[in-house]
N, C-alpha and C positions, 0 to 999 in steps of 0.2 A: 163348649158351644161353637158352632162353625158359623163364622159370619158370612152374609151373604155376598156372592161375588159381584153382584152389581153395586156400584158405588153411588149412593144417593145423596153426595155432600154437595147438591145444587149447584146450578149453573154449567153451562157447558166450559171445557177446558179451552183458556186462551193460548191456542197453539203458537209457538214461535216460528219455527223454520216451515213446517208444513204447509203449503198453501199459499206461500209467499209471492209464487207466481203462478198459481194454478188458472188463471185466464188470461195471461200474457199471450199476443198472438205475434207481436212484431218479429220481423225477421231482419237481422241485423249480423253482419261478419265484419271481421277487421282484416284490413288488406295485408296487414304484417301478420303472417301467420306463424305458428312455433308457440311454445309453451309461454304464457303470459301470466300474470297475476290475475286472478279471477278466470281463466281457462282450467279445464279439468284435464288432468293427465291420465292417459290410458296406461302408462308405466306402473301406476299404483293400483293394479288390478287385484292382486292379493292382498293389499293392505287396509282395504276398506273393511272395517269391523260392522256388526250388526247397527251400531249407531248411524250410519249412513248407507247401508245396504239399501237397494230401493226393494221395498217389500213387494208382497204380491204373491204369486204362485211360485212353489219351489218343487215342482214335480220332478222325479226321474228325467235326466237327459236321454232323449232317443237318438242314439248314434245313427248317421246316415250310412247306408251301406258303402263299403270300401270298393275301389275299383279292382277287379278281380281278372285274371287270366288264367282259365284252368284247362290244362291239356289233357287230353284223353288219348287213348291207344287201343286199336283192335287188330288182330292176326289174321291175315287172309293167308291159308296154306293149302297146297295142292301136292299130289303124290311127285309129281316132275318138277315141281316150283321149289325153289329154296324158300324159307319161312323169310317172309318181309313184314317190317313192322312199319305201319304209317301213321306219322302223327296228323291227329285231326285238330285245328286249334279252333275254340270257340270263339265268337266274338266278345270282344274287350267290352266290358259294360261301364258305362261311365254315368255319374249322375248329377243332376244339378237341381238347386233349391229354387223352385218358382213360385209366384203369386197368382192370385185371381187378377183378372184386370180391375183397375181402379173404379169402374162405374159399377161393379158387381161388390165391392166392399163398403161397408158402413165407416165413414171417416172416423178415427180415433187419434186424437192429437195429445202430446206429453210436452209440459211447459217446462224447460230446463230452469233448476233451481241450484242454490249453492249446495256444492257436494255431488251433483250428479256427474256421471262419466256415460260416455257412449255405450261402452260394453255393458254397463248395469242396466241402462234402457233396454238393450236388447235382451238381455237376459229376463227382464220383467215382462216384457209384453210377448216375447216368444216363449215364455215358460219355461225356460231352460234352468237347471240346477244353477245356484250361485255359484258353485266351484268350478262351472263350464271354464276352460281355459280359453283366453283371447283369441287363440289363432283358430278356433273352430267357430268362430263368429263372422270370418269374411263374407260369406253369402248372406248373411243378414244384414251386413253393413251395405253391401250392393244393393240389397232391396229397399233399403231407407232411403239411400242416395239416390235411387230412380225415383223417388217420391218427393225429395227435398231438394231438388237441384239448387245447388250453390248456397245453401244454407251453412254449409261449414266447407272449409278448403283444407282442413287439418283433422283426421280424427282424435288426435290427442287435445284439439281445444275447441269446445263448445262454450256458448256463454250464456249466463243466465238470462233468463226472459225470452229465449230463443224458443219457437213453436215447432215442434217436430211431429210430422204425421207418421204414426207406428203401425196402422192396423196392416200394413203390407206384410209384417212378420209375425201377425197373431196365428196360433195353430190352426184357426178354423180357415183360414186364407193361404196357408203355404201348402207344397207336397213336393215330393222328389220325382223328378222325371228322368227316366233312363234314356240312354242314346238309341235304342229300337223303338221308342215311342211308348214303351210301357209305361203305365203310370202307379208308382208305389202310394199307397194311402189315396186312392184316385178318388177325384171329384165327378160328379155326373158330366157326361160328354159335353154338354152344351156351356159347361164352366170354360173350358179350356178355349179361349178365343184371342187371338191375335189382334190386339187393339192399339198396337203402340203409337201410332202417329197420332189418334185421338187423344190418347192421354199426355202425349208430350204437348199438344198444343195448349191442354187444360192447366199445365203446369207453368206456362210462361208468365212472367212479371216485368213489371216495370221497375228498373232498378235506379236508385237515386244515391249518388256518393257524396258524403259530407266528412270531409277531415280524413277521407282513407276507409270509411265506414260505409258499407253498402246496404241499404234500406230497400225492403220490396214491397211496391204496392201492386194491387191487382192490374191485371194488363189494362191499358189504355184509360187510366183514372187519374192518373198523377198530374199535378199542375205546379208550376212554379211560378210566385210571385217576385215583384220587383226587387224586394229587399233579400231575397235568397230562400226564403221559406218554402214549405211543400205542403200541399193538401192532396188528399186523394183517399182511396178507400185500401183498407187492409183486411183481407177475409170479410169483406162485406161491411166493416166498421168505418166511418168517418174518421179521418186521421190527420193531424197536422204536425209538422217537424219544423220545429223553430230553432234555428241556430244562432248561439249567442256569441259574444265577442269573445268570451274566455274560451271559447271552443266546445262548450258543454251544449248539449242536443235536448231540447223538451220535446217530448212526444205526447200528444193529447188525443186519446182515443174516447169515442162517442159509443153509445149504446147501439145508436141506429146507424142509416147511411146519409145522414146529413148534419149539417153543423148544428142544426137547432135540437137535436136529438141530445139526451142527458149524457153527461160526461161520465166515462166509466172509470178511466184512471189516467193519471199524468206520471209519465216517467222521464226522469233525467239521467242521460248518459254523460259520462265525460267524453274528453276529446279521443280516447283509446276505444270508446266503444263499450264501456262496461257501465252497468245500472249503478249509479250512486245515491238516486232517491227514487220513490214511488209512492203515489198516493191513491188509494181505492175509494172509489165514490159509490154512494148509493143516494137516489134521489138528488144529484149534484151537491151533496155534502161528503166531505171526507170522513170515512169510517177507519181507515188504518192508514198509517205512514210506515214507510220502510226507509232506513238508511244504509248505506254499505261503505265500508271504507277499507281500502286494500291498502296493506302494509307490504313489507318485503317477505315476511313469512307467514302471517297471519290476514285473514278477513273478518271484518267486525261487522256483524248486522244488528241493527236495532230495530225493533218493531214498536211503533205506538198504536195502542188501540183507543181511538178517539171516542168509543162508545162506553169506556170504563167510567163509573160512578164512584162518587166517594173515595173509600179505601180500597177499591177494588184494584186487582194489579194492572197497572197500565202501560208497562214498559217491560220489554224483555231485549237483553242484550247477549249476543253470541259470538264467542271467537272460534273461527275455522283455522284449522292449519292448513297453509296452502301446499304442502309438499304430499299430506296423506289425506287430504279432504275430511280428516276427521273433526268432531266438535270437541275444542278442548276446554271451553267453560261456558257457562250460562248464568245470568244474573236476572232476578226478578226484582221489579221495582214498583213502588207505590209513592207517587208525588216527587219522584226523584230519590226516594231513599230506598235502599237495596234490602230486601225483606228476607231473600234466600239467594244462596248461590251454589251452584253444583261445580264441581272441578274434576273432569273425567280423566286428567291426568294423575293426580294425587290420590283419586279415588274418595274425595270427601264431598258430603252434602252438607250444608248449613240451612236450617229452617229457624229463623228466629235466632235462640241461642242454643238450640238443640244441634249437636254436630253429630253425623254419622259418617263413621270411618269403615269403608267396605275392603273386603278382602282384596289383595293386590290385582289390578286387571280386571275385576269383574264388573265395576260400575261403568254403564255405557247409556248411551242416548240413540234411541231410534225413533226419529221424529216422522216415520212412516206408519208408526204404530198407534194406535189408539187409546188414549186414557193412561191406565196405571201400566199399561205395557211398554210406555216410552222410555221410562227411567228405571232400569233393574240393576240389580246387583246381589252379591251375598255379602253377609257378614258372619264369620264364624260358620260359614257352611250354609246358612240358611239364608233362601230367597227373600229379598225385599224389593217392593215396588213402590213407587213415589208416583202420585197423580198431582197434576197441579191445575187449578181453576182460577176463575177470576177474584174468587173470595177467599182462596186459600189453599191448602195442601193437605194430601192425605199419604200416610206411610202405611202400607201393608205388609203383615208377615206372614208368609206362607209356611205350611208344613210340607212334609214330603209328598203327600198326594196331592198338592196344589192349592189346598183349601187355605182360607184366610183365618189364621189363629187369632191375630190382634190387628187393630187398627187405630192409628193415632190420627187426631184429626187438628189442623192449625187453622187459624184465621188468617187472612191476607198481610196481617204485622207480623206473623210468625210467632204469635201465641198459641201454646197447646191447649185446646178447649175442651176436648174428650178423648177417652181411651175407650175402644169397643173390645170386649174380649168373649 
């Protein structure tokens, strides 16, 4: 009997990493540029496994036309004139990737989360193949930087919580322009408008420097009070920056454009500009809390779900490798007790007393996938998928056709409660 591919084991998955910063819009950069703990290194381009690849479109890359110089020749001969060869040089054709003016594009934003690299952000939104080498991304970087002036000073280092506008590199907004004015994959003529000055004015920001970290308010909205705190609008949201004596900075974001509107989230930065705590609110009540600890070689992220009830999974702790940006391990807790743990280095998953040992190097974590596509591997060559919910876990065994042969269901304490075959 084939088991339905739709997992009906109640309750929405409590996602650990995905969405941790899905609505953060603060702009902060550290004045001391270079690789720091919490920054994302472009040098690890090919090291990212599927576990941290930014998912989305993986269409074949369309190569841009190469610069060419093509000589041609003709012979002009006459009875009384020696044969002469004249070289006729065709114009050198150069191409440039350009985007529609900002006011003709629908704004799309990406919130940087743990594990993101600028190269992978480009590949996702430009719909490039994941194996596209970084050196081919230069023109896309330039388009991003035109829309995100001052958001980063080093492409090797972007910070979690940063909000990046990405619609300038999306396929529907870009085209190649050649030197003679011909358009490849051309837009309608009215789309090609020089609006440089207007767009540049729209990107101006009020800059505020705290501990060598620069924050960006909407132009003309920032205000400093007598104790050194700042208030103003960030992307239209009322925001307060509160500088503490220990160097920490607390950012309070509201849903509306005034201080009386509901709080949306409260974020605490350390003195180096890295997020160490974040609380997300609904109706002025905390729904989820996040903490981040930055160590020499790892980053530890802990998410606490304030909406969990009874014996539901209420906390997830994830350890990331700072050099490779890969997820090393993840623990699931109920009331402070570990009920399951996944180790992606050793390839072992433990749910309650059950231990699954995966084939070497096959057990992966991809937080951009949904449900049982998130945790996958093979045991003796058979594909195994693990899904995690607030109230338990599901382990699915797939046949060669991708159908589910068997499913094991566990409650939130790790007890095996049902086997479907």
